[in-house]
N, C-alpha and C positions, 0 to 999 in steps of 0.2 A: 370926378366920375371915373371908375375904373375901366369902363367899356364904352365903345362908340355907339353902335346902333343895333337894335333888336327889332324883330318883325313879329307881330301877332296876327294870325290868320283868323278872321271873324271877330266881330264887335259885340258879342253877347255880354252878359253880366260877368261871368267868370273870366273870359278872355280879357275884358277891359280891366278887371281888377288885377290880373297878373301883369298886365301892361303897366298899371300903376306901380306895382311892386318893382318892376324892371326900371321904371323911371327914376328910382332911387340910386341906381347904379350905372345907368346908360345916359349918354348925352342926348340920345333921341330914341323914342320908341314909335314905331309906325304900326298902325292897326289897318289891315287890309280888309275892307267891307264891301258889301254889294249894294246896300241901300243908301240912296242919296240922303235920306233923313238922318241915318245913323252917322254918316259922314259929316253932315253939317253940324250935328249936335256935338260930336267929339271935338271938331275943330273950333267949336265955341267954348270948349272947356267943361262939358258935361254930357255924359251918355244918358239923357233924360228918359229914354225909352226903357232902358234896363236897370239904371242906377240913378233914379231921380234924386236931385239934391246933393249928389256927391261930386264935389269939384275935382277936376282933373288938371294935372300940370301942363304948362305950355309946351313942354318938350315931348308930350304925347300927341302925335298927329295921325289923322286918318288919311287913307289913300283908296281910290276907287280902282286902280289898275296897277299892274306890275311896272308900267312905264312910270307912273307916279311914284311908286316905291323907289325905283332906282334914282329918280331926281331928289328924293328926300334923304336917302342914305348919306350919313356922314362918315367918312373913313370906309371901313369895311363892315359888312353885315356880319355879326358875330353869333347871333342866336335866332332861331325861329321857334315860335310858340304856337302850336295849333289849338285854337279854341273851338274847332269844328266838333259838333255833335256827332254821335255814331252814324246817323243816318246821311250825313254829308261827306264823310271821309272818302268813300269810294268814288263818288262823282268828281269830288274836287281833285283827287290824285289823278284821275283820268284827264280831266280838263287842264290841269296845271302841271302835268308831269315834267315837261321841259324846264319850266321855271324852277321847280323845286330841285330837279337834278342838277341844274346850273349851280346852285348854292351847296348841294351836298358834295359835288365834285371838288369844291373849294374847302371842304372840311367843316362846313357850318352844321352844328348839331340841331335837332329838333326835339322839342318837348311837347308831347300831346297831353290835353287836359280831358280827353273824352272818357266817359264812364259808361260802360254798357256791354251787352253781348248782341251781335247782329242776329235778329230773330229769324232771318231766311238762311244764312250760312252757318250760324252758331259760332262765328269767329269773334274773338276779342280784338280790341284796337290794334295790338301789336301785330296780329296776323293781317289785318287790313292794310297797314302801312308797309309790311314786309312783302305782301303780295306784289307791290309796285316798286319797292326800294330795298330789296333784300340785300343787295351789295353794299348798302349803306347802313346795315342794321346796327353797327356799333355806334352810330350817331343818333339813333332813335332812343328816346326816353319817355317815360310816362309818369305824370304827376297825379297823385291822388291823396286825399285826406280830409279831415274836418275843416272846411273852409268856405263859409258863406262869403259871397263876394262883397256884400255891403260892409261886413265887419272887417275884411281885408283893407278896403279903402278907408275905413275909420281907424286903421292901424292897430286893430286888436291883435294881440299875440297869436300867431297861427303857425302850427307845425304840421307839415305834410310829409309824405314819402315820395321819393323820386327813384324810379326803377329803370335799369338799363343793363346792357351787357358789358359795356366798357367802363372800367372804374376811373380812368382819367377824365373821360367825358362827363361822367356823373359828378365828379368833384368839381370840374369846371362849371358846370351848370348849376350846381348847389351854390357856388360862390357868386354866380351872376344873380341868383335869386335871393341871396341872403341879405336880410336888413335887420334892424333892431327889433322889428315886429313880425318878420316872416322868415321861417327857416324850413329848409328842405333837407331831409335826412336820406342819404343814398342807400340803395340796396340793389342787389343783382337778382332779387326774386320778382321778375316781371309778372309772371302768372299770379302770384300771391297778391301783389298790389292791384293788378287789374281786376281780379276776381272780387277782392274786398270792396273796391270802389263801385263795382257793377252791382253785386248782389245786395249790398246794403240798401240800395234804393228800393228794392222789392219789399224788404223788411220795413223800411220807412213808410211805404204805402199801407202795409198791414198795420203799422202803428197808428196811422192816421184814422184808419177804419175802427180800430179798437177804441181810440179816443172819442171819435164821433158817435160810437154806440154807448158811450158812458162809462167805459172801463177806465181804471185809474192806475195808481203806482204799482200795485202788485202785478197787474197784467202787463204793464209795460216792461217791468223787470223780467217777467217770464219770457216775453216775446224777444227781448234782447239776448238773453242767455241761450234760449233755444235756437234763436236765429243764427247766432255765431257757430253753434254746433252744426247746423245744416250747411253753413258756408264753408266750414272745415271739411265736410264731406266732398264738396265740389273741388276744393283745393287739393285734396288727396288724389283725385282722378287726374288733375293736371300736374302733379308733382310739385306743387307749392309748399313752401315751408310753413309749418303750423304757427310759428312765432310771428309771422308777418300779419296774420289775422288778429293778433293782439296789439298791433301797432296803430299808427295814425290812419293808415288806409283801411284798416278792418274795424276793430272795436272802436277806435276814435271816431271814425266817420259814421259808424252805425249808431253810436250814442247821440251824436249831433243831430243826424237826420230823423231820428225817432223821437226826439225831445224838443228840438229847436223850432221856434215859431217861424223862422224863415225858410224852412224846408219845402220846396215845391212838391216833393213826393208825399210828405206827410199831409200837406194841404189837399192834395189830390185825393188821398184816402178819406180824409174828413168829408169831402164832397160826395164821395161814393157811399159813405155811411148815411148820408142824407137822402139817398135814393136816386141821385143823378147818374146818368149813363156815362161811361167812360169817354166815348167818342165826343160827347157834348162838352165835357170838361176840357178835353184836349183842344177843341176847336176854339174855345173861348179863352185860351191861355196864350200869352205872348212867348212864354218861356217853355223850353222843352222839359217834359216830365219824362226822364230817361227810364224810370222804373216801370212805366207801363209796358213798353216793348220788351224790356229785359225780363219781365215776368214770364212772357210767352217763350222767350228764349231759354230761360232757366228751366222752365217746365219741360220743353222739348229735349233739352240737354240732359235732364234728370232721367227722362225716359229712355233716351239713347244710351246713357252711361250706367243705367240701373243705380242711380243715386237716391237714397231715401231722403226725401225733402218734402215733408208734410205741409209745412207753412207755405212754400212755394207752389205746391200743387193746389192747395186750398185757395190761395189768392188767384191763381189762374182760373179756377172755376168761378169765382166771383167776378172778375174782370172780363172774361171772354165767354163764359157760358151763362152768365146772368144769375147765378146761384145766390141765395140769401146769405149774407155774411154771417148772421146770427146762427143760421143752421150749420154752416161750415165749421164755425168755431165749436159748436156743440158736438159735431161729429169728430173733430180732432180730440176733444177732451174725453170722449168716450171710447177712443181706440184703446186696445189692450196695450198695457206697457211693454216696452222692449229695452234691453240693455243698449247703451250707446256703442259698445265696442262691437 
């Protein structure tokens, strides 16, 4: 093993799967959780709540407190991975500011897995973390790309983007995450990676609705290609590089989440097409459907920044104003054509 100890914050499906990746390179991986059930499951060798049937290595251990984390650390803690969803970042940073600062001051980098835009502040994950830890911004990095958690633990070849401001930290983190089945490609285009990872979830919901209504391959291809055009318009406002949207965190993740059967956002869209209410689906789901709140955030952002985003606006009307998706699709198709430039 090249490294000693890594810490994962939160024991959801994606956080646990990245913990599994790190266990290939670290002597010990600690997952800090809140739930006694998840704690017991991981320490028995399986996160059966989020990844049933997927065996975890003995070197991956759960902890319920920072005191327990400190007892479990072997050598020096060398990496923190935040598996926190967007909705939990702000409260976690406030509650655990001193613990995180303790490790940041020792040079420990943090990789965030969050995908989304805060629907109240319209902030991306980097802005949330930098609100509390701006003086450590060179140590903050953001991972995004086509990566179903189950397939990662199955050791399916997976390539993602890892964005940050410091090239040395990026290369170190990519080395820590690199295995024969998982590869992180470094980039300094933080906004491009975060926007791609966030906005594709909205398109995935639209893809699920399309599929649920009986539309097929032609429609899916149209949605993906027009979706990336609208994502590029958001990117232009934030100064993101266009080529980032054609990489793993943009087009790669967009294709996966609009076609893959394991996509939570796509499944959510399929249920919407059946006539179920968004709130009802959310309440009945153990996993976070990031695209639901991101739809509202993207709609508000498009209005604020005067971004032409017809798919995002149409989906907002379906999810938040109860419009019939068939009627929204028809309205979009009957809009007069405009040049993309």
